[in-house]
N, C-alpha and C positions, 0 to 999 in steps of 0.2 A: 423899331425898338430904340429908345434913346440911350445915351451913354450911361446915365445914372443907373438905369435898370440893369444894364449889362454888368456894371461894376458891383452891384449888390449880389452877394452870394448867399446871404442869409439875413432875413429881416432887412434892416437898413445898413448892414455891415458890408464893407468890401473885404477882400481876402486878408489884407494886412491887419485891418482893425479887428476882424474876427479872430485871427491867430493871436493877436495881442490880448484879447479878452479871455483866452484860455491859457494864458501864460501868467499865472499869479505872481511869480517871482519878479516880473517886470514892473509890477505895481507895488512891490514891497522891498525897499532897499535893504531891510534887515532880514530877509528870508534865510540867507545862509547861516546867519547867527542863530536864528530860532531853530532851524533844522538841526544844527549841531547841539543845541540845548535839549532837543528831544532825547538824543542819545545819552548825554551826560546826566540829565535828570532821571532818566529811566534806569541807568546803571546804578545811580545812587539809591533809588527805590529798591532795587534788587539787593543791594548791600544791607539796607536797613530793615527790610521787611522779610518775613518768611514767604516763600513762593512755592507753589506746587505746579510743576509743568506736566500738563495732561494732554493726552491724545484724543481727539474726537474723530479721527479717521486714520487711514493707512498712509497718507502722503506725508513726506518729511516735514512739510510746513503746516500740516493740519494739527496745530498745537494751540493750547490755551494756557496762559500763565494766570494762576489764581492766587490772589492776595486776600487772605481771610481776615474778616473783622473779628473783634474780640468776642462778641455775643453770638451764640448759636441762633440760627433762623433769622439773621439780619437780611436785608435786601441785597440784591446783586446788581451791580452796574457792569455792563459788558461794553468794552471799548473796541471799535473797529477803526483801524488807522487809515489815513490817507496816503498820498504819494503818487497821485496821478495814475493810479491803477498799475504802476510799474516800479515803485520803489518803497522803501521803509519796510520794517518788519516788527515783530513783537519786542525786540530789544530796543527799539526806538519809541516804544509806545506805552510804557508803564509810568510816564511822568506824572499822571494824576493819581496813581495808586495811593500815595501817602495821604493825600487830602481826603480821599473817600474812606480809607480805612480808619483814619483818625475821627471821622464823623460817624463811625459805626456802620459802614457799608462795605460789603465784599466787593472786590474789584477784579474783573477778569479782562485780560487782553486776548482777543481772538485773532489768531494769525491765519494766513492763507497764502497760496501761491500768487505770483504777480506776472504780468506780461514781461517777457515773452514765454515764460514757462507755463503759463495758463492763459486762456482767453477770458474776457470779461464774463461771459455766461458761466464759465467754470467757477469764477471767483464768487459770483452771486450764490451758486449752489453750495460752495464751501461755507459761506457765511450762514446760509440757511441751516446747513447740517450742524455747524458749530453751535448755533443758538438752540437748535432742537436737542442736541446732546446735553447742553447745560440745563435745559428744562427737565430732562429726564433724570438727572443725577444730583439734584439738590439734596436729597436725603443723605446720600453718601458724604457729601462735602459740607453740609451744614448751613446752606443758605436757603432763603425762602423763595421757592420757584413762583409763588404768587406775586412776588414783587421783583420781577426781572425787567430791568430797564436797559435798553440798548442805545449807545451813543456813538455817533460817527462824525468824523470831520473830513471835509474836502471829498476826495473820491470815496472815503469811508462813509460819508454821509449818503452818497449815492448808493453804495452797497447796502447800507441799512435800509433805506427806503425801497430799493429794489428787492431785497430779501423779504420785505413785508408785503410786497405787491405783485411779485412775479409768480405766475402759475407755472411751476416746474415740478419735477418728480420729488424735489426736496422741500416743497413749499411748507411754510410754517403754519402749524395748526392754529385756528382761532383761539384767542385767550392765552397763548403761550407767552407773549410779550405784554407787559402791563403799561409800557410807555416807551417812547423813543425821542431822542434829541438828534436832529439832523442839522449840522452846522456847516455852512460854506460849501454846499454841494451843488452838483449839476443834476437836474432831475428829468431833463429831456435830452436824449443823446443826439438829436439831429444836428444841433449846432456844433457839438464836439466832433462829430464825424465829418462835418464840412470844414472844420479847422485843421490846422497842422496835426492835431492829435489823431485825426482819422487814419493817418498812415500807420499807426501802431494799434489802434483799436480794431480796425478791419472787421466791422460788423455788417451783417446783411440788413436790408430794410426791415425784415421781419424781426430780427434781433433788436434793432433800434426801438421798434415799437414795444416789444415784449419787456425790455429792460429799462424803459423810460417810466419811472414811477408816477409822474404827473398825469400820465395817460390811464392809470389804473388805480386811482385813489380810492375807488369803491372797495378795493380788496384790503385796504389798510384798516385794521380792527382795533387799534389802540390809540390813546391820546398822543399827539405829536407836538413837539416844540420845534419849529423851523426857524433857524437863526442865521444871520450873516453880519459881517461888519460893514460899517458905512464906507470903509476904505477898500472894499472888494471891487472887482471888476464890474462893469455894467451888466455883463451877462450873469454873473453869479448872484448879484442882487435881484435880477429879473427872475432867475430860477427859484430863489427862495420865496419871493412874493407869489409866483405862479403856483407853487406847490401848496402854500398856505391857502390861497384863494380856492384852489381846487378842492382841498379838504373841507373847507367851510361850505362850499357849494354842495358837496356830497353829504353834508350833515355830520361830518366827523369833528371830533374835538381837536382843535389846533390853536396854538398860540404862535404869533410871529414876533420875533425879536430882531431889531436892527440896532447893533451895538455901536455907539458913537466912539470915534477915535480909534477904531480897530481895523487893521488890514487883515488879510486872509490868515496870515501866520500868527500875528499878535492875538487874534481872537482865540486860537486853539489853546493858548497858554492860560486863558481864564478857566479852563477845566481843572487846572492844578492849583488854583487859588480859592481858598474857602470863601472869599468875598467876591469871587469872579462870577460873571453872568452865566457861563455854561455850567460851572460847578453847582450853582444854586438851582439851575434848571434841572439838572440830573438828580440832585438831592430831593427836590420837591416831588418829582415823579416817583422816586424810589420810596419815599416815606408816605406821601399823600395821594399818589396816583392821579394827580391833577396837573393841568397845565394852564 
């Protein structure tokens, strides 16, 4: 065996380059600034908008912050936050609420436990249960459950795709979600497990397979928009293209977006901008059900 093949731990990556590809902050010098903005913009939304804090389960973090649109029976966009499966929470994740509410869309932030308090399979189950709870309770809270769109960024995008594709006790019934936007996510967990992130993910090979959405695209039953920025890591751009290609091959409705001039963190902010790529994607799915 030659030295090159020994050095390659995944695809054509050696260990250092693979680790680098799962460290988005290393590719984004403004990462800290934008992560701080998540919290400040979210707190501002809480100050300016009415918010109902709802429980979808018994766990202390099984909560949903619901920001209501003016009109009854408006669509609902549900946001699932990122944070590498181990950071951020609902108070960092309402930064797009004002944009969607102003556009006539209800906006919900779905929270869940993170590593080390929960394992990734538990997190997928929480997202599934939270979405199911929202789908059952639209009549009480005045949103249209027939226009329920789920949006995730980074590890939140993985959780959205996994929630739609993983066969679990909490799996989402067909027709529950009318559309999904997955931005800047990892959709096959093999590379992540072989990177430095594997030390805290600690998944079995069976779990890697079960919770890798790109391997189960046939189970995804709603239109998908799969997006990433052109300033993302090589791996994250590969993941987005692979998920979109898999969906198309399986006969599913999917649109791929590669956003120019956007790194991993900059791209997330377009969700809070009414002229932004991710905002427009979520709005089109909410009102038109197309991608």
